[in-house]
N, CA, C and O atoms as a Maestro MAE file, in Angstrom:
{
 s_m_m2io_version
 :::
 2.0.0
}

f_m_ct {
 s_m_title
 :::
 protein
 m_atom[336] {
  # First column is atom index #
  i_m_mmod_type
  r_m_x_coord
  r_m_y_coord
  r_m_z_coord
  i_m_residue_number
  s_m_chain_name
  s_m_pdb_residue_name
  s_m_pdb_atom_name
  i_m_atomic_number
  :::
  1 25 -30.605 21.475 -16.781 1 A "MET " " N  " 7
  2 3 -30.060 21.177 -15.474 1 A "MET " " CA " 6
  3 2 -29.772 19.684 -15.321 1 A "MET " " C  " 6
  4 15 -28.705 19.288 -14.855 1 A "MET " " O  " 8
  5 25 -30.747 18.866 -15.724 2 A "PHE " " N  " 7
  6 3 -30.563 17.421 -15.598 2 A "PHE " " CA " 6
  7 2 -29.403 16.930 -16.462 2 A "PHE " " C  " 6
  8 15 -28.612 16.094 -16.027 2 A "PHE " " O  " 8
  9 25 -29.305 17.450 -17.686 3 A "SER " " N  " 7
  10 3 -28.221 17.004 -18.562 3 A "SER " " CA " 6
  11 2 -26.858 17.421 -18.011 3 A "SER " " C  " 6
  12 15 -25.875 16.699 -18.179 3 A "SER " " O  " 8
  13 25 -26.793 18.580 -17.355 4 A "ASN " " N  " 7
  14 3 -25.552 19.022 -16.743 4 A "ASN " " CA " 6
  15 2 -25.151 18.086 -15.600 4 A "ASN " " C  " 6
  16 15 -23.986 17.701 -15.500 4 A "ASN " " O  " 8
  17 25 -26.099 17.718 -14.741 5 A "LEU " " N  " 7
  18 3 -25.803 16.791 -13.661 5 A "LEU " " CA " 6
  19 2 -25.413 15.427 -14.203 5 A "LEU " " C  " 6
  20 15 -24.499 14.780 -13.692 5 A "LEU " " O  " 8
  21 25 -26.118 14.996 -15.244 6 A "PHE " " N  " 7
  22 3 -25.842 13.700 -15.849 6 A "PHE " " CA " 6
  23 2 -24.445 13.666 -16.460 6 A "PHE " " C  " 6
  24 15 -23.722 12.683 -16.298 6 A "PHE " " O  " 8
  25 25 -24.066 14.723 -17.155 7 A "SER " " N  " 7
  26 3 -22.736 14.758 -17.772 7 A "SER " " CA " 6
  27 2 -21.644 14.837 -16.707 7 A "SER " " C  " 6
  28 15 -20.582 14.235 -16.867 7 A "SER " " O  " 8
  29 25 -21.894 15.576 -15.617 8 A "ASN " " N  " 7
  30 3 -20.906 15.639 -14.541 8 A "ASN " " CA " 6
  31 2 -20.736 14.275 -13.869 8 A "ASN " " C  " 6
  32 15 -19.630 13.909 -13.471 8 A "ASN " " O  " 8
  33 25 -21.817 13.537 -13.746 9 A "MET " " N  " 7
  34 3 -21.736 12.223 -13.126 9 A "MET " " CA " 6
  35 2 -20.868 11.298 -13.968 9 A "MET " " C  " 6
  36 15 -20.034 10.572 -13.427 9 A "MET " " O  " 8
  37 25 -21.054 11.316 -15.296 10 A "PHE " " N  " 7
  38 3 -20.260 10.434 -16.140 10 A "PHE " " CA " 6
  39 2 -18.818 10.895 -16.266 10 A "PHE " " C  " 6
  40 15 -17.921 10.061 -16.384 10 A "PHE " " O  " 8
  41 25 -18.573 12.186 -16.243 11 A "SER " " N  " 7
  42 3 -17.179 12.637 -16.299 11 A "SER " " CA " 6
  43 2 -16.456 12.256 -15.020 11 A "SER " " C  " 6
  44 15 -15.269 11.932 -15.052 11 A "SER " " O  " 8
  45 25 -17.158 12.292 -13.893 12 A "ASN " " N  " 7
  46 3 -16.547 11.880 -12.641 12 A "ASN " " CA " 6
  47 2 -16.261 10.380 -12.662 12 A "ASN " " C  " 6
  48 15 -15.216 9.948 -12.176 12 A "ASN " " O  " 8
  49 25 -17.174 9.577 -13.219 13 A "MET " " N  " 7
  50 3 -16.953 8.139 -13.309 13 A "MET " " CA " 6
  51 2 -15.756 7.839 -14.206 13 A "MET " " C  " 6
  52 15 -14.967 6.939 -13.917 13 A "MET " " O  " 8
  53 25 -15.623 8.597 -15.299 14 A "PHE " " N  " 7
  54 3 -14.490 8.400 -16.204 14 A "PHE " " CA " 6
  55 2 -13.181 8.726 -15.502 14 A "PHE " " C  " 6
  56 15 -12.202 7.989 -15.627 14 A "PHE " " O  " 8
  57 25 -13.164 9.828 -14.764 15 A "SER " " N  " 7
  58 3 -11.922 10.190 -14.079 15 A "SER " " CA " 6
  59 2 -11.602 9.187 -12.972 15 A "SER " " C  " 6
  60 15 -10.432 8.908 -12.712 15 A "SER " " O  " 8
  61 25 -12.628 8.646 -12.319 16 A "MET " " N  " 7
  62 3 -12.392 7.634 -11.301 16 A "MET " " CA " 6
  63 2 -11.835 6.360 -11.929 16 A "MET " " C  " 6
  64 15 -10.940 5.728 -11.368 16 A "MET " " O  " 8
  65 25 -12.364 5.982 -13.096 17 A "ALA " " N  " 7
  66 3 -11.876 4.783 -13.778 17 A "ALA " " CA " 6
  67 2 -10.436 4.979 -14.247 17 A "ALA " " C  " 6
  68 15 -9.622 4.060 -14.159 17 A "ALA " " O  " 8
  69 25 -10.125 6.161 -14.738 18 A "THR " " N  " 7
  70 3 -8.765 6.455 -15.168 18 A "THR " " CA " 6
  71 2 -7.815 6.424 -13.972 18 A "THR " " C  " 6
  72 15 -6.713 5.882 -14.054 18 A "THR " " O  " 8
  73 25 -8.253 7.004 -12.881 19 A "HIS " " N  " 7
  74 3 -7.441 7.017 -11.665 19 A "HIS " " CA " 6
  75 2 -7.198 5.585 -11.176 19 A "HIS " " C  " 6
  76 15 -6.076 5.229 -10.818 19 A "HIS " " O  " 8
  77 25 -8.240 4.781 -11.165 20 A "TYR " " N  " 7
  78 3 -8.105 3.390 -10.726 20 A "TYR " " CA " 6
  79 2 -7.165 2.619 -11.652 20 A "TYR " " C  " 6
  80 15 -6.327 1.851 -11.179 20 A "TYR " " O  " 8
  81 25 -7.294 2.813 -12.955 21 A "SER " " N  " 7
  82 3 -6.418 2.121 -13.906 21 A "SER " " CA " 6
  83 2 -4.972 2.516 -13.712 21 A "SER " " C  " 6
  84 15 -4.078 1.672 -13.784 21 A "SER " " O  " 8
  85 25 -4.735 3.788 -13.469 22 A "PHE " " N  " 7
  86 3 -3.378 4.262 -13.238 22 A "PHE " " CA " 6
  87 2 -2.784 3.647 -11.972 22 A "PHE " " C  " 6
  88 15 -1.635 3.205 -11.968 22 A "PHE " " O  " 8
  89 25 -3.575 3.621 -10.895 23 A "LEU " " N  " 7
  90 3 -3.074 3.035 -9.647 23 A "LEU " " CA " 6
  91 2 -2.854 1.537 -9.786 23 A "LEU " " C  " 6
  92 15 -1.901 1.002 -9.220 23 A "LEU " " O  " 8
  93 25 -3.717 0.847 -10.531 24 A "ALA " " N  " 7
  94 3 -3.533 -0.588 -10.747 24 A "ALA " " CA " 6
  95 2 -2.264 -0.844 -11.552 24 A "ALA " " C  " 6
  96 15 -1.555 -1.817 -11.296 24 A "ALA " " O  " 8
  97 25 -1.974 0.014 -12.516 25 A "THR " " N  " 7
  98 3 -0.752 -0.123 -13.300 25 A "THR " " CA " 6
  99 2 0.482 0.078 -12.426 25 A "THR " " C  " 6
  100 15 1.460 -0.660 -12.550 25 A "THR " " O  " 8
  101 25 0.438 1.074 -11.542 26 A "LEU " " N  " 7
  102 3 1.564 1.288 -10.629 26 A "LEU " " CA " 6
  103 2 1.752 0.097 -9.698 26 A "LEU " " C  " 6
  104 15 2.884 -0.273 -9.383 26 A "LEU " " O  " 8
  105 25 0.651 -0.506 -9.256 27 A "GLU " " N  " 7
  106 3 0.760 -1.677 -8.395 27 A "GLU " " CA " 6
  107 2 1.457 -2.825 -9.119 27 A "GLU " " C  " 6
  108 15 2.333 -3.479 -8.555 27 A "GLU " " O  " 8
  109 25 1.069 -3.066 -10.361 28 A "VAL " " N  " 7
  110 3 1.677 -4.155 -11.134 28 A "VAL " " CA " 6
  111 2 3.148 -3.863 -11.398 28 A "VAL " " C  " 6
  112 15 3.979 -4.768 -11.326 28 A "VAL " " O  " 8
  113 25 3.477 -2.621 -11.699 29 A "LEU " " N  " 7
  114 3 4.884 -2.269 -11.926 29 A "LEU " " CA " 6
  115 2 5.711 -2.476 -10.656 29 A "LEU " " C  " 6
  116 15 6.853 -2.928 -10.728 29 A "LEU " " O  " 8
  117 25 5.144 -2.149 -9.503 30 A "GLY " " N  " 7
  118 3 5.851 -2.370 -8.251 30 A "GLY " " CA " 6
  119 2 6.087 -3.842 -7.987 30 A "GLY " " C  " 6
  120 15 7.171 -4.235 -7.556 30 A "GLY " " O  " 8
  121 25 5.073 -4.662 -8.245 31 A "LYS " " N  " 7
  122 3 5.222 -6.102 -8.042 31 A "LYS " " CA " 6
  123 2 6.234 -6.688 -9.016 31 A "LYS " " C  " 6
  124 15 7.028 -7.552 -8.643 31 A "LYS " " O  " 8
  125 25 6.212 -6.224 -10.261 32 A "LEU " " N  " 7
  126 3 7.148 -6.712 -11.266 32 A "LEU " " CA " 6
  127 2 8.581 -6.334 -10.897 32 A "LEU " " C  " 6
  128 15 9.494 -7.151 -11.017 32 A "LEU " " O  " 8
  129 25 8.773 -5.105 -10.453 33 A "THR " " N  " 7
  130 3 10.103 -4.657 -10.052 33 A "THR " " CA " 6
  131 2 10.606 -5.459 -8.858 33 A "THR " " C  " 6
  132 15 11.760 -5.887 -8.836 33 A "THR " " O  " 8
  133 25 9.734 -5.664 -7.855 34 A "PHE " " N  " 7
  134 3 10.155 -6.419 -6.688 34 A "PHE " " CA " 6
  135 2 10.488 -7.859 -7.052 34 A "PHE " " C  " 6
  136 15 11.452 -8.416 -6.527 34 A "PHE " " O  " 8
  137 25 9.707 -8.475 -7.943 35 A "SER " " N  " 7
  138 3 10.003 -9.864 -8.307 35 A "SER " " CA " 6
  139 2 11.337 -9.972 -9.033 35 A "SER " " C  " 6
  140 15 12.068 -10.946 -8.849 35 A "SER " " O  " 8
  141 25 11.657 -8.988 -9.850 36 A "ALA " " N  " 7
  142 3 12.951 -9.005 -10.535 36 A "ALA " " CA " 6
  143 2 14.093 -8.829 -9.543 36 A "ALA " " C  " 6
  144 15 15.113 -9.510 -9.637 36 A "ALA " " O  " 8
  145 25 13.922 -7.917 -8.593 37 A "VAL " " N  " 7
  146 3 14.955 -7.698 -7.581 37 A "VAL " " CA " 6
  147 2 15.079 -8.921 -6.680 37 A "VAL " " C  " 6
  148 15 16.189 -9.334 -6.343 37 A "VAL " " O  " 8
  149 25 13.945 -9.501 -6.287 38 A "ALA " " N  " 7
  150 3 13.977 -10.677 -5.418 38 A "ALA " " CA " 6
  151 2 14.661 -11.851 -6.112 38 A "ALA " " C  " 6
  152 15 15.411 -12.593 -5.478 38 A "ALA " " O  " 8
  153 25 14.415 -12.022 -7.389 39 A "GLY " " N  " 7
  154 3 15.087 -13.085 -8.134 39 A "GLY " " CA " 6
  155 2 16.585 -12.883 -8.174 39 A "GLY " " C  " 6
  156 15 17.350 -13.838 -8.043 39 A "GLY " " O  " 8
  157 25 17.009 -11.639 -8.356 40 A "GLY " " N  " 7
  158 3 18.439 -11.342 -8.342 40 A "GLY " " CA " 6
  159 2 19.070 -11.585 -6.981 40 A "GLY " " C  " 6
  160 15 20.194 -12.081 -6.894 40 A "GLY " " O  " 8
  161 25 18.353 -11.238 -5.919 41 A "VAL " " N  " 7
  162 3 18.872 -11.470 -4.567 41 A "VAL " " CA " 6
  163 2 19.015 -12.965 -4.310 41 A "VAL " " C  " 6
  164 15 20.015 -13.405 -3.742 41 A "VAL " " O  " 8
  165 25 18.023 -13.746 -4.724 42 A "VAL " " N  " 7
  166 3 18.097 -15.198 -4.533 42 A "VAL " " CA " 6
  167 2 19.249 -15.786 -5.342 42 A "VAL " " C  " 6
  168 15 19.973 -16.652 -4.850 42 A "VAL " " O  " 8
  169 25 19.424 -15.328 -6.569 43 A "ASP " " N  " 7
  170 3 20.532 -15.829 -7.386 43 A "ASP " " CA " 6
  171 2 21.885 -15.438 -6.804 43 A "ASP " " C  " 6
  172 15 22.830 -16.225 -6.856 43 A "ASP " " O  " 8
  173 25 21.987 -14.243 -6.255 44 A "TRP " " N  " 7
  174 3 23.262 -13.743 -5.768 44 A "TRP " " CA " 6
  175 2 23.641 -14.342 -4.413 44 A "TRP " " C  " 6
  176 15 24.772 -14.793 -4.228 44 A "TRP " " O  " 8
  177 25 22.693 -14.348 -3.459 45 A "PHE " " N  " 7
  178 3 23.000 -14.769 -2.094 45 A "PHE " " CA " 6
  179 2 22.564 -16.186 -1.762 45 A "PHE " " C  " 6
  180 15 23.042 -16.762 -0.785 45 A "PHE " " O  " 8
  181 25 21.691 -16.743 -2.532 46 A "GLY " " N  " 7
  182 3 21.155 -18.062 -2.219 46 A "GLY " " CA " 6
  183 2 19.796 -17.967 -1.556 46 A "GLY " " C  " 6
  184 15 19.404 -16.921 -1.039 46 A "GLY " " O  " 8
  185 25 19.086 -19.090 -1.584 47 A "PHE " " N  " 7
  186 3 17.715 -19.099 -1.091 47 A "PHE " " CA " 6
  187 2 17.628 -18.814 0.408 47 A "PHE " " C  " 6
  188 15 16.778 -18.036 0.841 47 A "PHE " " O  " 8
  189 25 18.500 -19.436 1.201 48 A "GLN " " N  " 7
  190 3 18.396 -19.301 2.652 48 A "GLN " " CA " 6
  191 2 18.638 -17.864 3.110 48 A "GLN " " C  " 6
  192 15 17.894 -17.339 3.939 48 A "GLN " " O  " 8
  193 25 19.664 -17.239 2.577 49 A "VAL " " N  " 7
  194 3 19.981 -15.862 2.964 49 A "VAL " " CA " 6
  195 2 18.878 -14.914 2.486 49 A "VAL " " C  " 6
  196 15 18.471 -14.012 3.218 49 A "VAL " " O  " 8
  197 25 18.401 -15.119 1.267 50 A "ALA " " N  " 7
  198 3 17.333 -14.271 0.750 50 A "ALA " " CA " 6
  199 2 16.062 -14.442 1.576 50 A "ALA " " C  " 6
  200 15 15.367 -13.467 1.858 50 A "ALA " " O  " 8
  201 25 15.760 -15.675 1.963 51 A "PHE " " N  " 7
  202 3 14.583 -15.919 2.788 51 A "PHE " " CA " 6
  203 2 14.695 -15.182 4.116 51 A "PHE " " C  " 6
  204 15 13.735 -14.550 4.557 51 A "PHE " " O  " 8
  205 25 15.858 -15.257 4.755 52 A "LEU " " N  " 7
  206 3 16.049 -14.546 6.018 52 A "LEU " " CA " 6
  207 2 15.975 -13.031 5.845 52 A "LEU " " C  " 6
  208 15 15.438 -12.331 6.703 52 A "LEU " " O  " 8
  209 25 16.510 -12.531 4.746 53 A "LEU " " N  " 7
  210 3 16.423 -11.094 4.464 53 A "LEU " " CA " 6
  211 2 14.972 -10.657 4.309 53 A "LEU " " C  " 6
  212 15 14.558 -9.660 4.901 53 A "LEU " " O  " 8
  213 25 14.199 -11.394 3.519 54 A "PHE " " N  " 7
  214 3 12.803 -11.025 3.298 54 A "PHE " " CA " 6
  215 2 11.965 -11.229 4.551 54 A "PHE " " C  " 6
  216 15 11.021 -10.479 4.796 54 A "PHE " " O  " 8
  217 25 12.302 -12.234 5.340 55 A "LEU " " N  " 7
  218 3 11.613 -12.441 6.612 55 A "LEU " " CA " 6
  219 2 11.881 -11.277 7.565 55 A "LEU " " C  " 6
  220 15 10.976 -10.809 8.256 55 A "LEU " " O  " 8
  221 25 13.129 -10.817 7.597 56 A "THR " " N  " 7
  222 3 13.486 -9.667 8.435 56 A "THR " " CA " 6
  223 2 12.758 -8.411 7.975 56 A "THR " " C  " 6
  224 15 12.268 -7.642 8.802 56 A "THR " " O  " 8
  225 25 12.682 -8.197 6.675 57 A "LEU " " N  " 7
  226 3 11.957 -7.031 6.158 57 A "LEU " " CA " 6
  227 2 10.477 -7.106 6.509 57 A "LEU " " C  " 6
  228 15 9.874 -6.095 6.870 57 A "LEU " " O  " 8
  229 25 9.893 -8.282 6.407 58 A "SER " " N  " 7
  230 3 8.477 -8.444 6.755 58 A "SER " " CA " 6
  231 2 8.253 -8.230 8.242 58 A "SER " " C  " 6
  232 15 7.286 -7.576 8.635 58 A "SER " " O  " 8
  233 25 9.131 -8.771 9.069 59 A "ALA " " N  " 7
  234 3 9.000 -8.589 10.512 59 A "ALA " " CA " 6
  235 2 9.179 -7.118 10.890 59 A "ALA " " C  " 6
  236 15 8.495 -6.615 11.781 59 A "ALA " " O  " 8
  237 25 10.091 -6.440 10.218 60 A "GLY " " N  " 7
  238 3 10.278 -5.015 10.480 60 A "GLY " " CA " 6
  239 2 9.042 -4.208 10.136 60 A "GLY " " C  " 6
  240 15 8.694 -3.271 10.853 60 A "GLY " " O  " 8
  241 25 8.381 -4.558 9.056 61 A "THR " " N  " 7
  242 3 7.149 -3.874 8.670 61 A "THR " " CA " 6
  243 2 6.052 -4.131 9.696 61 A "THR " " C  " 6
  244 15 5.350 -3.206 10.105 61 A "THR " " O  " 8
  245 25 5.907 -5.389 10.111 62 A "ALA " " N  " 7
  246 3 4.892 -5.717 11.111 62 A "ALA " " CA " 6
  247 2 5.179 -5.004 12.433 62 A "ALA " " C  " 6
  248 15 4.256 -4.513 13.083 62 A "ALA " " O  " 8
  249 25 6.440 -4.945 12.830 63 A "LEU " " N  " 7
  250 3 6.815 -4.245 14.055 63 A "LEU " " CA " 6
  251 2 6.512 -2.755 13.948 63 A "LEU " " C  " 6
  252 15 6.037 -2.148 14.908 63 A "LEU " " O  " 8
  253 25 6.782 -2.170 12.799 64 A "HIS " " N  " 7
  254 3 6.504 -0.749 12.589 64 A "HIS " " CA " 6
  255 2 5.007 -0.465 12.708 64 A "HIS " " C  " 6
  256 15 4.614 0.500 13.362 64 A "HIS " " O  " 8
  257 25 4.179 -1.284 12.090 65 A "VAL " " N  " 7
  258 3 2.730 -1.083 12.169 65 A "VAL " " CA " 6
  259 2 2.247 -1.283 13.603 65 A "VAL " " C  " 6
  260 15 1.399 -0.531 14.083 65 A "VAL " " O  " 8
  261 25 2.781 -2.288 14.284 66 A "TRP " " N  " 7
  262 3 2.370 -2.562 15.656 66 A "TRP " " CA " 6
  263 2 2.713 -1.395 16.581 66 A "TRP " " C  " 6
  264 15 1.887 -0.998 17.403 66 A "TRP " " O  " 8
  265 25 3.921 -0.841 16.456 67 A "THR " " N  " 7
  266 3 4.299 0.279 17.313 67 A "THR " " CA " 6
  267 2 3.586 1.566 16.911 67 A "THR " " C  " 6
  268 15 3.352 2.429 17.756 67 A "THR " " O  " 8
  269 25 3.242 1.704 15.647 68 A "ALA " " N  " 7
  270 3 2.542 2.909 15.205 68 A "ALA " " CA " 6
  271 2 1.149 2.995 15.821 68 A "ALA " " C  " 6
  272 15 0.626 4.093 16.012 68 A "ALA " " O  " 8
  273 25 0.550 1.866 16.128 69 A "THR " " N  " 7
  274 3 -0.773 1.904 16.749 69 A "THR " " CA " 6
  275 2 -0.708 2.429 18.176 69 A "THR " " C  " 6
  276 15 -1.715 2.906 18.698 69 A "THR " " O  " 8
  277 25 0.452 2.351 18.816 70 A "PHE " " N  " 7
  278 3 0.596 2.850 20.186 70 A "PHE " " CA " 6
  279 2 1.078 4.291 20.241 70 A "PHE " " C  " 6
  280 15 0.914 4.957 21.263 70 A "PHE " " O  " 8
  281 25 1.669 4.780 19.161 71 A "THR " " N  " 7
  282 3 2.245 6.118 19.203 71 A "THR " " CA " 6
  283 2 1.657 7.077 18.175 71 A "THR " " C  " 6
  284 15 1.877 8.284 18.274 71 A "THR " " O  " 8
  285 25 0.929 6.583 17.210 72 A "GLY " " N  " 7
  286 3 0.497 7.420 16.096 72 A "GLY " " CA " 6
  287 2 -0.885 8.012 16.268 72 A "GLY " " C  " 6
  288 15 -1.389 8.168 17.381 72 A "GLY " " O  " 8
  289 25 -1.476 8.333 15.145 73 A "ALA " " N  " 7
  290 3 -2.782 8.980 15.116 73 A "ALA " " CA " 6
  291 2 -3.872 8.084 15.682 73 A "ALA " " C  " 6
  292 15 -4.838 8.582 16.260 73 A "ALA " " O  " 8
  293 25 -3.735 6.775 15.528 74 A "LEU " " N  " 7
  294 3 -4.740 5.876 16.074 74 A "LEU " " CA " 6
  295 2 -4.789 5.986 17.593 74 A "LEU " " C  " 6
  296 15 -5.874 5.998 18.176 74 A "LEU " " O  " 8
  297 25 -3.647 6.066 18.231 75 A "ARG " " N  " 7
  298 3 -3.606 6.194 19.688 75 A "ARG " " CA " 6
  299 2 -4.192 7.539 20.114 75 A "ARG " " C  " 6
  300 15 -4.928 7.600 21.099 75 A "ARG " " O  " 8
  301 25 -3.885 8.607 19.400 76 A "GLU " " N  " 7
  302 3 -4.431 9.919 19.722 76 A "GLU " " CA " 6
  303 2 -5.945 9.911 19.589 76 A "GLU " " C  " 6
  304 15 -6.645 10.531 20.390 76 A "GLU " " O  " 8
  305 25 -6.451 9.211 18.579 77 A "HIS " " N  " 7
  306 3 -7.896 9.109 18.370 77 A "HIS " " CA " 6
  307 2 -8.537 8.316 19.512 77 A "HIS " " C  " 6
  308 15 -9.618 8.679 19.974 77 A "HIS " " O  " 8
  309 25 -7.896 7.250 19.970 78 A "GLN " " N  " 7
  310 3 -8.429 6.452 21.072 78 A "GLN " " CA " 6
  311 2 -8.440 7.255 22.364 78 A "GLN " " C  " 6
  312 15 -9.388 7.162 23.143 78 A "GLN " " O  " 8
  313 25 -7.406 8.035 22.595 79 A "LEU " " N  " 7
  314 3 -7.353 8.836 23.806 79 A "LEU " " CA " 6
  315 2 -8.409 9.931 23.798 79 A "LEU " " C  " 6
  316 15 -8.969 10.265 24.842 79 A "LEU " " O  " 8
  317 25 -8.679 10.486 22.632 80 A "LYS " " N  " 7
  318 3 -9.664 11.550 22.515 80 A "LYS " " CA " 6
  319 2 -11.069 11.028 22.778 80 A "LYS " " C  " 6
  320 15 -11.894 11.745 23.343 80 A "LYS " " O  " 8
  321 25 -11.353 9.800 22.381 81 A "ASP " " N  " 7
  322 3 -12.692 9.239 22.523 81 A "ASP " " CA " 6
  323 2 -12.980 8.680 23.914 81 A "ASP " " C  " 6
  324 15 -14.129 8.362 24.219 81 A "ASP " " O  " 8
  325 25 -11.961 8.556 24.761 82 A "GLN " " N  " 7
  326 3 -12.182 8.010 26.094 82 A "GLN " " CA " 6
  327 2 -12.892 9.049 26.975 82 A "GLN " " C  " 6
  328 15 -12.585 10.239 26.912 82 A "GLN " " O  " 8
  329 25 -13.839 8.586 27.790 83 A "PRO " " N  " 7
  330 3 -14.504 9.534 28.704 83 A "PRO " " CA " 6
  331 2 -13.549 9.999 29.793 83 A "PRO " " C  " 6
  332 15 -12.651 9.270 30.215 83 A "PRO " " O  " 8
  333 25 -13.760 11.197 30.220 84 A "LYS " " N  " 7
  334 3 -12.870 11.767 31.257 84 A "LYS " " CA " 6
  335 2 -13.457 11.607 32.623 84 A "LYS " " C  " 6
  336 15 -12.850 12.025 33.609 84 A "LYS " " O  " 8
  :::
 }
 m_bond[335] {
  # First column is bond index #
  i_m_from
  i_m_to
  i_m_order
  :::
  1 1 2 1
  2 2 3 1
  3 3 4 2
  4 3 5 1
  5 5 6 1
  6 6 7 1
  7 7 8 2
  8 7 9 1
  9 9 10 1
  10 10 11 1
  11 11 12 2
  12 11 13 1
  13 13 14 1
  14 14 15 1
  15 15 16 2
  16 15 17 1
  17 17 18 1
  18 18 19 1
  19 19 20 2
  20 19 21 1
  21 21 22 1
  22 22 23 1
  23 23 24 2
  24 23 25 1
  25 25 26 1
  26 26 27 1
  27 27 28 2
  28 27 29 1
  29 29 30 1
  30 30 31 1
  31 31 32 2
  32 31 33 1
  33 33 34 1
  34 34 35 1
  35 35 36 2
  36 35 37 1
  37 37 38 1
  38 38 39 1
  39 39 40 2
  40 39 41 1
  41 41 42 1
  42 42 43 1
  43 43 44 2
  44 43 45 1
  45 45 46 1
  46 46 47 1
  47 47 48 2
  48 47 49 1
  49 49 50 1
  50 50 51 1
  51 51 52 2
  52 51 53 1
  53 53 54 1
  54 54 55 1
  55 55 56 2
  56 55 57 1
  57 57 58 1
  58 58 59 1
  59 59 60 2
  60 59 61 1
  61 61 62 1
  62 62 63 1
  63 63 64 2
  64 63 65 1
  65 65 66 1
  66 66 67 1
  67 67 68 2
  68 67 69 1
  69 69 70 1
  70 70 71 1
  71 71 72 2
  72 71 73 1
  73 73 74 1
  74 74 75 1
  75 75 76 2
  76 75 77 1
  77 77 78 1
  78 78 79 1
  79 79 80 2
  80 79 81 1
  81 81 82 1
  82 82 83 1
  83 83 84 2
  84 83 85 1
  85 85 86 1
  86 86 87 1
  87 87 88 2
  88 87 89 1
  89 89 90 1
  90 90 91 1
  91 91 92 2
  92 91 93 1
  93 93 94 1
  94 94 95 1
  95 95 96 2
  96 95 97 1
  97 97 98 1
  98 98 99 1
  99 99 100 2
  100 99 101 1
  101 101 102 1
  102 102 103 1
  103 103 104 2
  104 103 105 1
  105 105 106 1
  106 106 107 1
  107 107 108 2
  108 107 109 1
  109 109 110 1
  110 110 111 1
  111 111 112 2
  112 111 113 1
  113 113 114 1
  114 114 115 1
  115 115 116 2
  116 115 117 1
  117 117 118 1
  118 118 119 1
  119 119 120 2
  120 119 121 1
  121 121 122 1
  122 122 123 1
  123 123 124 2
  124 123 125 1
  125 125 126 1
  126 126 127 1
  127 127 128 2
  128 127 129 1
  129 129 130 1
  130 130 131 1
  131 131 132 2
  132 131 133 1
  133 133 134 1
  134 134 135 1
  135 135 136 2
  136 135 137 1
  137 137 138 1
  138 138 139 1
  139 139 140 2
  140 139 141 1
  141 141 142 1
  142 142 143 1
  143 143 144 2
  144 143 145 1
  145 145 146 1
  146 146 147 1
  147 147 148 2
  148 147 149 1
  149 149 150 1
  150 150 151 1
  151 151 152 2
  152 151 153 1
  153 153 154 1
  154 154 155 1
  155 155 156 2
  156 155 157 1
  157 157 158 1
  158 158 159 1
  159 159 160 2
  160 159 161 1
  161 161 162 1
  162 162 163 1
  163 163 164 2
  164 163 165 1
  165 165 166 1
  166 166 167 1
  167 167 168 2
  168 167 169 1
  169 169 170 1
  170 170 171 1
  171 171 172 2
  172 171 173 1
  173 173 174 1
  174 174 175 1
  175 175 176 2
  176 175 177 1
  177 177 178 1
  178 178 179 1
  179 179 180 2
  180 179 181 1
  181 181 182 1
  182 182 183 1
  183 183 184 2
  184 183 185 1
  185 185 186 1
  186 186 187 1
  187 187 188 2
  188 187 189 1
  189 189 190 1
  190 190 191 1
  191 191 192 2
  192 191 193 1
  193 193 194 1
  194 194 195 1
  195 195 196 2
  196 195 197 1
  197 197 198 1
  198 198 199 1
  199 199 200 2
  200 199 201 1
  201 201 202 1
  202 202 203 1
  203 203 204 2
  204 203 205 1
  205 205 206 1
  206 206 207 1
  207 207 208 2
  208 207 209 1
  209 209 210 1
  210 210 211 1
  211 211 212 2
  212 211 213 1
  213 213 214 1
  214 214 215 1
  215 215 216 2
  216 215 217 1
  217 217 218 1
  218 218 219 1
  219 219 220 2
  220 219 221 1
  221 221 222 1
  222 222 223 1
  223 223 224 2
  224 223 225 1
  225 225 226 1
  226 226 227 1
  227 227 228 2
  228 227 229 1
  229 229 230 1
  230 230 231 1
  231 231 232 2
  232 231 233 1
  233 233 234 1
  234 234 235 1
  235 235 236 2
  236 235 237 1
  237 237 238 1
  238 238 239 1
  239 239 240 2
  240 239 241 1
  241 241 242 1
  242 242 243 1
  243 243 244 2
  244 243 245 1
  245 245 246 1
  246 246 247 1
  247 247 248 2
  248 247 249 1
  249 249 250 1
  250 250 251 1
  251 251 252 2
  252 251 253 1
  253 253 254 1
  254 254 255 1
  255 255 256 2
  256 255 257 1
  257 257 258 1
  258 258 259 1
  259 259 260 2
  260 259 261 1
  261 261 262 1
  262 262 263 1
  263 263 264 2
  264 263 265 1
  265 265 266 1
  266 266 267 1
  267 267 268 2
  268 267 269 1
  269 269 270 1
  270 270 271 1
  271 271 272 2
  272 271 273 1
  273 273 274 1
  274 274 275 1
  275 275 276 2
  276 275 277 1
  277 277 278 1
  278 278 279 1
  279 279 280 2
  280 279 281 1
  281 281 282 1
  282 282 283 1
  283 283 284 2
  284 283 285 1
  285 285 286 1
  286 286 287 1
  287 287 288 2
  288 287 289 1
  289 289 290 1
  290 290 291 1
  291 291 292 2
  292 291 293 1
  293 293 294 1
  294 294 295 1
  295 295 296 2
  296 295 297 1
  297 297 298 1
  298 298 299 1
  299 299 300 2
  300 299 301 1
  301 301 302 1
  302 302 303 1
  303 303 304 2
  304 303 305 1
  305 305 306 1
  306 306 307 1
  307 307 308 2
  308 307 309 1
  309 309 310 1
  310 310 311 1
  311 311 312 2
  312 311 313 1
  313 313 314 1
  314 314 315 1
  315 315 316 2
  316 315 317 1
  317 317 318 1
  318 318 319 1
  319 319 320 2
  320 319 321 1
  321 321 322 1
  322 322 323 1
  323 323 324 2
  324 323 325 1
  325 325 326 1
  326 326 327 1
  327 327 328 2
  328 327 329 1
  329 329 330 1
  330 330 331 1
  331 331 332 2
  332 331 333 1
  333 333 334 1
  334 334 335 1
  335 335 336 2
  :::
 }
}
């Protein structure tokens, strides 16, 4: 019984390590792809235009997260926890 639990614990750790390595690899590939695309955008449009484009994309992401807190699952969770 103990050896079965012990082997299951290590197989789970191995699968977790493999999963983490795979996700870390995807993260690096995403960053590498974005840096290549960003370099091309800067070369094509110039630094100022590329900066404004990336600033707009960042602001759009921040705006999306900000509005999602008022309309999404977080808001539903806050409303559910309020006393009636």
